C-alpha positions in Angstrom: 0.0 0.0 0.0 1.3 3.4 -0.9 0.4 6.7 0.7 1.1 9.8 -1.4 0.0 13.2 -0.2 -2.8 14.6 -2.4 -3.8 18.2 -2.3 -3.7 21.4 -4.4 0.1 21.4 -4.2 1.0 17.7 -4.2 -0.6 15.7 -6.9 1.2 12.4 -7.4 -2.1 10.6 -7.8 -3.6 12.8 -10.5 -3.4 10.1 -13.1 -5.2 7.7 -10.7 -8.2 9.8 -9.7 -10.1 10.0 -13.1 -9.9 6.3 -13.9 -11.2 5.6 -10.4 -14.1 8.0 -10.9 -15.0 6.3 -14.2 -15.3 3.0 -12.3 -17.3 4.6 -9.5 -14.5 4.1 -6.9 -13.9 6.7 -4.2 -10.6 8.3 -3.6 -9.6 9.6 -0.2 -6.7 12.0 -0.3 -3.9 11.6 2.2 -3.1 14.8 4.1 -5.4 17.0 2.0 -4.2 20.1 3.8 -0.5 19.3 3.6 -0.1 17.3 6.8 2.0 18.5 9.6 3.2 21.4 7.6 0.0 23.1 6.3 -0.1 24.2 2.7 1.6 27.5 2.1 1.3 29.3 -1.2 1.0 32.9 -2.3 -1.5 31.8 -5.0 -3.6 30.0 -2.5 -3.6 32.9 -0.1 -4.4 35.4 -3.0 -7.4 33.3 -4.2 -8.7 32.9 -0.6 -8.4 36.7 0.0 -10.4 37.5 -3.1 -13.1 35.0 -2.1 -13.1 36.3 1.5 -12.2 32.9 2.6 -9.2 31.1 4.2 -6.5 29.2 2.3 -7.5 25.9 3.9 -11.2 26.4 2.9 -10.1 27.1 -0.7 -7.8 24.1 -0.7 -10.8 22.0 0.5 -13.0 23.5 -2.2 -10.4 22.7 -4.9 -10.4 19.1 -3.8 -14.2 18.9 -3.8 -14.3 20.4 -7.3 -11.4 18.3 -8.6 -13.5 15.1 -9.0 -16.8 13.8 -7.7 -15.2 10.7 -6.4 -13.0 12.5 -3.9 -14.1 12.0 -0.3 -12.5 14.1 2.4 -11.6 13.0 5.9 -10.2 16.3 7.1 -8.9 15.8 10.6 -9.3 18.7 13.0 -8.5 19.3 16.6 -10.8 22.3 17.2 -14.3 23.6 16.6 -12.8 26.6 14.8 -11.0 24.3 12.3 -14.2 22.2 11.8 -16.1 25.4 11.0 -13.4 26.4 8.5 -13.6 22.9 6.8 -17.4 23.2 6.6 -17.1 26.7 5.1 -14.7 25.3 2.4 -17.5 22.9 1.3 -19.6 26.0 0.4 -16.9 27.7 -1.7 -17.3 27.5 -5.5 -14.3 28.2 -7.5 -14.5 29.7 -11.0 -12.7 28.3 -14.0 -10.1 31.0 -13.7 -9.6 30.4 -10.0 -9.2 26.6 -10.6 -6.6 27.3 -13.3 -4.8 29.6 -10.9 -4.8 27.0 -8.2 -3.8 24.3 -10.6 -0.6 26.3 -11.3 0.6 25.7 -7.7 1.7 22.1 -8.5 3.4 23.0 -11.8 
């Protein structure tokens, strides 16, 4: 079993997600927010600021819009982080914002 991080910045499993979706198989990303070192990106921060959101909420929104078979288990240690995660589920990213965020991993 292999465990690659998968998030807006680390996308080793990109080629795996779409075939799984075609087969109706769920994909659960490992460390969707970067793990013990949370995601840091000027681009992520910029998009979040324009959306009046937080970088982690935008990172969650990116994952949810990446593919319908992505299921998130976002760990949290506080009610504040839980609220931030829930807020991310309500963020809708435009095509331009998705393209901007996709550039993070390039």
